[in-house]
C-alpha positions as CSV (number, residue, x, y, z in Angstrom):
1,R,0.0,0.0,0.0
2,D,2.6,2.5,1.0
3,R,4.8,1.9,-2.1
4,L,1.8,2.4,-4.4
5,V,0.7,5.6,-2.5
6,A,4.2,7.0,-2.8
7,G,4.4,6.2,-6.5
8,L,1.0,7.7,-7.2
9,R,1.9,10.9,-5.3
10,A,5.1,11.2,-7.2
11,A,3.1,11.0,-10.4
12,G,0.8,13.8,-9.3
13,F,-2.1,11.9,-7.8
14,S,-3.8,13.2,-4.7
15,I,-4.2,10.3,-2.3
16,E,-4.3,9.5,1.4
17,P,-3.5,5.9,2.5
18,P,-6.6,4.0,3.4
19,R,-6.8,2.5,6.9
20,A,-8.2,-0.8,5.6
21,A,-8.8,-1.8,2.0
22,L,-7.1,-3.4,-0.9
23,Y,-7.8,-0.5,-3.2
24,L,-6.8,3.2,-3.6
25,F,-9.2,5.7,-5.1
26,P,-7.1,8.8,-5.9
27,R,-8.2,11.9,-7.8
28,I,-6.9,12.0,-11.3
29,P,-4.0,14.4,-11.8
30,S,-4.5,17.3,-14.2
31,W,-2.0,15.8,-16.7
32,L,-4.5,12.9,-17.3
33,G,-7.6,15.1,-17.6
34,E,-10.8,14.7,-15.7
35,D,-12.6,11.9,-17.6
36,S,-12.0,8.7,-15.7
37,R,-12.6,6.4,-18.6
38,A,-10.1,8.3,-20.8
39,A,-7.6,8.4,-18.0
40,A,-7.9,4.7,-17.4
41,R,-7.5,4.0,-21.1
42,A,-4.4,6.3,-21.3
43,L,-2.7,4.5,-18.4
44,L,-3.5,1.1,-19.9
45,D,-2.2,2.1,-23.4
46,G,0.7,4.3,-22.3
47,A,2.0,2.6,-19.1
48,R,0.4,-0.8,-19.2
49,V,-1.1,-0.1,-15.8
50,A,-4.7,-1.3,-15.4
51,T,-7.2,0.7,-13.3
52,V,-10.9,1.0,-13.0
53,P,-12.6,4.3,-14.1
54,G,-14.2,6.0,-11.1
55,I,-17.4,6.7,-13.0
56,V,-18.4,3.0,-12.8
57,F,-18.9,3.5,-9.1
58,G,-21.4,6.3,-9.7
59,P,-21.3,10.0,-10.5
60,D,-19.3,10.9,-7.4
61,G,-16.6,8.6,-8.7
62,E,-15.9,10.6,-11.8
63,G,-12.5,12.3,-11.6
64,H,-11.0,9.3,-9.8
65,L,-9.4,6.0,-10.6
66,R,-9.4,2.8,-8.6
67,F,-6.0,1.0,-8.2
68,S,-5.7,-2.4,-6.5
69,F,-2.7,-3.3,-4.4
70,S,-3.7,-6.9,-3.8
71,V,-0.8,-8.0,-6.0
72,S,2.8,-8.8,-5.4
73,V,5.3,-6.2,-4.3
74,E,7.2,-6.8,-7.5
75,M,4.1,-6.1,-9.6
76,I,3.5,-2.9,-7.7
77,A,7.1,-1.8,-8.1
78,G,6.9,-2.4,-11.9
79,G,3.6,-0.5,-12.1
80,V,4.9,2.4,-10.2
81,E,8.0,2.5,-12.4
82,A,5.9,2.4,-15.6
83,L,3.5,5.0,-14.2
84,S,6.4,7.3,-13.3
85,A,8.0,7.0,-16.8
86,F,4.6,7.7,-18.4
87,A,3.8,10.7,-16.2
88,H,7.2,12.3,-17.0
89,A,6.8,11.7,-20.7
90,S,3.2,13.1,-20.7
91,A,4.3,16.2,-18.8
92,R,6.6,17.3,-21.6
């Protein structure tokens, strides 16, 4: 959880660590836009990081993405690395 939270923050996501859960639900950073479906698609295509668009959880979920951390530490590290590279390339 902490590794993913740190990686998301470094990429510009606004997130507080949950007390108990296997998911994070951060606000989408401005460099990804506000449309959660488009942001999820961009991360999948550009960084090979799969997320769930927040809009599928209702109107209040728009502007957020859902990330799961119920995977191996190695998978989280790889995802954070890919996300960081994609964020830096997209910020240019």
